[in-house]
BAZALUM-110066 format. One record per residue (C-alpha): residue number from 1; residue in one letter; x, y, z. Coordinates in nm, 4 decimals, always signed. Each point is the difference from the previous one (the first is absolute). Example, Ala and Ser with C-alpha at 12.3 -4.5 7.8 and 13.67 -1.06 7.14 Angstrom:
% BAZALUM-110066
<pt n="1" res="A" px="+1.2300" py="-0.4500" pz="+0.7800"/>
<pt n="2" res="S" px="+0.1370" py="+0.3440" pz="-0.0660"/>
% end
This chain:
% BAZALUM-110066
<pt n="1" res="M" px="+1.0648" py="-1.0914" pz="+1.1533"/>
<pt n="2" res="S" px="+0.1070" py="+0.3491" pz="-0.1015"/>
<pt n="3" res="T" px="+0.0339" py="+0.2654" pz="+0.2805"/>
<pt n="4" res="A" px="-0.0774" py="+0.2678" pz="-0.2559"/>
<pt n="5" res="P" px="-0.3518" py="+0.0978" pz="-0.0562"/>
<pt n="6" res="Q" px="-0.1337" py="-0.1133" pz="-0.3136"/>
<pt n="7" res="P" px="-0.2657" py="+0.1244" pz="-0.2420"/>
<pt n="8" res="Q" px="-0.3543" py="-0.1065" pz="+0.1144"/>
<pt n="9" res="M" px="-0.2414" py="-0.1816" pz="-0.2365"/>
<pt n="10" res="E" px="-0.3539" py="-0.1076" pz="+0.0984"/>
<pt n="11" res="V" px="+0.0398" py="-0.1776" pz="+0.3394"/>
<pt n="12" res="Q" px="+0.0071" py="-0.3676" pz="-0.0681"/>
<pt n="13" res="D" px="-0.0241" py="-0.2036" pz="+0.3207"/>
<pt n="14" res="P" px="+0.2527" py="-0.2790" pz="-0.0147"/>
<pt n="15" res="V" px="-0.2331" py="-0.2327" pz="+0.1984"/>
<pt n="16" res="T" px="-0.2754" py="+0.0540" pz="-0.2539"/>
<pt n="17" res="V" px="+0.2030" py="-0.0099" pz="-0.3282"/>
<pt n="18" res="D" px="+0.2672" py="-0.2710" pz="+0.1085"/>
<pt n="19" res="P" px="-0.1502" py="-0.2114" pz="+0.2899"/>
<pt n="20" res="K" px="+0.2460" py="-0.2905" pz="-0.1016"/>
<pt n="21" res="H" px="+0.2860" py="+0.2074" pz="+0.1347"/>
<pt n="22" res="Y" px="-0.1621" py="+0.2368" pz="+0.2756"/>
<pt n="23" res="K" px="-0.1880" py="-0.1059" pz="+0.3138"/>
<pt n="24" res="V" px="-0.1443" py="+0.2182" pz="+0.2677"/>
<pt n="25" res="E" px="+0.1172" py="-0.1046" pz="+0.3414"/>
<pt n="26" res="L" px="-0.1359" py="+0.2772" pz="+0.2105"/>
<pt n="27" res="E" px="-0.1872" py="+0.3152" pz="-0.0498"/>
<pt n="28" res="N" px="-0.1442" py="+0.2788" pz="+0.2148"/>
<pt n="29" res="E" px="-0.0498" py="+0.3620" pz="-0.0360"/>
<pt n="30" res="Q" px="+0.3804" py="+0.0932" pz="+0.0120"/>
<pt n="31" res="V" px="+0.1688" py="-0.2694" pz="-0.1934"/>
<pt n="32" res="R" px="-0.0399" py="-0.2996" pz="-0.2262"/>
<pt n="33" res="V" px="+0.2541" py="-0.2701" pz="-0.0087"/>
<pt n="34" res="L" px="+0.0738" py="-0.2110" pz="-0.2844"/>
<pt n="35" res="R" px="+0.1736" py="-0.3072" pz="-0.0422"/>
<pt n="36" res="I" px="+0.1813" py="-0.0058" pz="-0.3481"/>
<pt n="37" res="N" px="+0.1231" py="-0.3245" pz="-0.1684"/>
<pt n="38" res="Y" px="+0.1237" py="-0.0494" pz="-0.3295"/>
<pt n="39" res="G" px="+0.1513" py="-0.3181" pz="-0.1510"/>
<pt n="40" res="A" px="+0.3229" py="-0.0136" pz="-0.1950"/>
<pt n="41" res="H" px="-0.0059" py="+0.2252" pz="-0.3095"/>
<pt n="42" res="E" px="-0.3734" py="+0.0887" pz="+0.0682"/>
<pt n="43" res="K" px="-0.1303" py="+0.3740" pz="-0.0650"/>
<pt n="44" res="S" px="-0.3053" py="+0.1831" pz="+0.0947"/>
<pt n="45" res="V" px="-0.2051" py="+0.2505" pz="-0.1857"/>
<pt n="46" res="M" px="+0.0092" py="+0.3797" pz="+0.0417"/>
<pt n="47" res="H" px="-0.1375" py="+0.1005" pz="+0.3474"/>
<pt n="48" res="S" px="+0.0182" py="+0.2686" pz="+0.2560"/>
<pt n="49" res="H" px="+0.0734" py="+0.0203" pz="+0.3772"/>
<pt n="50" res="P" px="-0.0348" py="+0.2724" pz="+0.2444"/>
<pt n="51" res="N" px="+0.3024" py="+0.1126" pz="+0.2129"/>
<pt n="52" res="S" px="+0.1391" py="-0.3145" pz="+0.1248"/>
<pt n="53" res="V" px="+0.2735" py="-0.1875" pz="+0.2056"/>
<pt n="54" res="A" px="+0.1384" py="-0.3139" pz="-0.1674"/>
<pt n="55" res="I" px="+0.1411" py="-0.2608" pz="+0.2287"/>
<pt n="56" res="F" px="+0.2073" py="-0.2617" pz="-0.2300"/>
<pt n="57" res="Q" px="-0.0039" py="-0.3615" pz="+0.1234"/>
<pt n="58" res="N" px="+0.2739" py="-0.1264" pz="-0.2259"/>
<pt n="59" res="E" px="+0.2443" py="+0.1293" pz="-0.2418"/>
<pt n="60" res="I" px="-0.1748" py="+0.1474" pz="-0.3080"/>
<pt n="61" res="L" px="+0.1361" py="+0.0925" pz="-0.3568"/>
<pt n="62" res="C" px="-0.3072" py="+0.1782" pz="-0.1636"/>
<pt n="63" res="R" px="-0.0954" py="+0.2423" pz="-0.2795"/>
<pt n="64" res="F" px="-0.2452" py="+0.2899" pz="+0.0307"/>
<pt n="65" res="T" px="-0.1671" py="+0.1185" pz="-0.3096"/>
<pt n="66" res="F" px="-0.1729" py="+0.3389" pz="+0.0403"/>
<pt n="67" res="P" px="-0.3034" py="+0.1553" pz="-0.1775"/>
<pt n="68" res="D" px="+0.2354" py="+0.2247" pz="-0.2132"/>
<pt n="69" res="G" px="+0.1975" py="-0.3051" pz="-0.1200"/>
<pt n="70" res="K" px="+0.2975" py="+0.0569" pz="+0.2014"/>
<pt n="71" res="T" px="+0.1486" py="-0.3087" pz="+0.1924"/>
<pt n="72" res="E" px="+0.2249" py="-0.0506" pz="+0.3202"/>
<pt n="73" res="E" px="+0.1538" py="-0.3263" pz="+0.1137"/>
<pt n="74" res="H" px="+0.0708" py="-0.0474" pz="+0.3709"/>
<pt n="75" res="N" px="+0.1614" py="-0.2495" pz="+0.2274"/>
<pt n="76" res="F" px="-0.1433" py="-0.0224" pz="+0.3581"/>
<pt n="77" res="R" px="+0.1464" py="-0.1818" pz="+0.2953"/>
<pt n="78" res="A" px="-0.1997" py="-0.2262" pz="+0.2388"/>
<pt n="79" res="G" px="-0.1137" py="+0.2041" pz="+0.2821"/>
<pt n="80" res="E" px="+0.0386" py="+0.3306" pz="-0.1751"/>
<pt n="81" res="V" px="-0.2652" py="+0.2692" pz="+0.0786"/>
<pt n="82" res="L" px="-0.0829" py="+0.2600" pz="-0.2731"/>
<pt n="83" res="Y" px="-0.2572" py="+0.2904" pz="+0.0078"/>
<pt n="84" res="T" px="-0.1568" py="+0.0605" pz="-0.3452"/>
<pt n="85" res="P" px="-0.2040" py="+0.2883" pz="-0.1091"/>
<pt n="86" res="A" px="-0.3399" py="-0.0244" pz="-0.1529"/>
<pt n="87" res="G" px="+0.0330" py="-0.1028" pz="-0.3828"/>
<pt n="88" res="S" px="-0.0826" py="-0.2487" pz="-0.2653"/>
<pt n="89" res="H" px="+0.2256" py="-0.2681" pz="-0.1346"/>
<pt n="90" res="L" px="+0.0146" py="-0.3599" pz="-0.1537"/>
<pt n="91" res="P" px="+0.2414" py="-0.2268" pz="+0.1993"/>
<pt n="92" res="E" px="+0.1797" py="-0.3008" pz="-0.1599"/>
<pt n="93" res="N" px="+0.2033" py="-0.2496" pz="+0.1961"/>
<pt n="94" res="L" px="+0.3407" py="-0.0343" pz="-0.2004"/>
<pt n="95" res="S" px="+0.1499" py="-0.2876" pz="+0.2199"/>
<pt n="96" res="D" px="-0.0376" py="-0.3882" pz="+0.0079"/>
<pt n="97" res="Q" px="-0.1313" py="+0.0446" pz="+0.3668"/>
<pt n="98" res="P" px="-0.3663" py="+0.1043" pz="+0.1336"/>
<pt n="99" res="I" px="-0.0447" py="+0.3414" pz="+0.1422"/>
<pt n="100" res="D" px="-0.1724" py="+0.0484" pz="+0.3414"/>
<pt n="101" res="I" px="-0.0642" py="+0.3434" pz="+0.1120"/>
<pt n="102" res="I" px="-0.2258" py="+0.1561" pz="+0.2711"/>
<pt n="103" res="L" px="-0.1329" py="+0.3313" pz="-0.1085"/>
<pt n="104" res="V" px="-0.1707" py="+0.2505" pz="+0.2432"/>
<pt n="105" res="E" px="-0.2035" py="+0.2340" pz="-0.1975"/>
<pt n="106" res="L" px="-0.0563" py="+0.3242" pz="+0.2097"/>
<pt n="107" res="K" px="-0.3475" py="+0.1633" pz="-0.0199"/>
<pt n="108" res="R" px="+0.0618" py="+0.3163" pz="+0.1880"/>
% end
């Protein structure tokens, strides 16, 4: 997940456009907590998140494609925590292992 702000497209809720990979675990007036699971080499569709905090549950190698066509590849360690500013992206698991992330979307 990029830490740089990304160009915004029309907001596409990942739970709506990609329910296979995104599940709401908790939601209230201040946060929405998502469980994100991708199988080996699976990819999502373009979607958006508000400012968020990601907690990586395992080692991850992934690629993010942004609305302007640029891509970034990232490695994350199990237990790593990362703040991500609001933006749109299309994630792809580049590894032979599943991805498991807890994402806390901030509403305020």
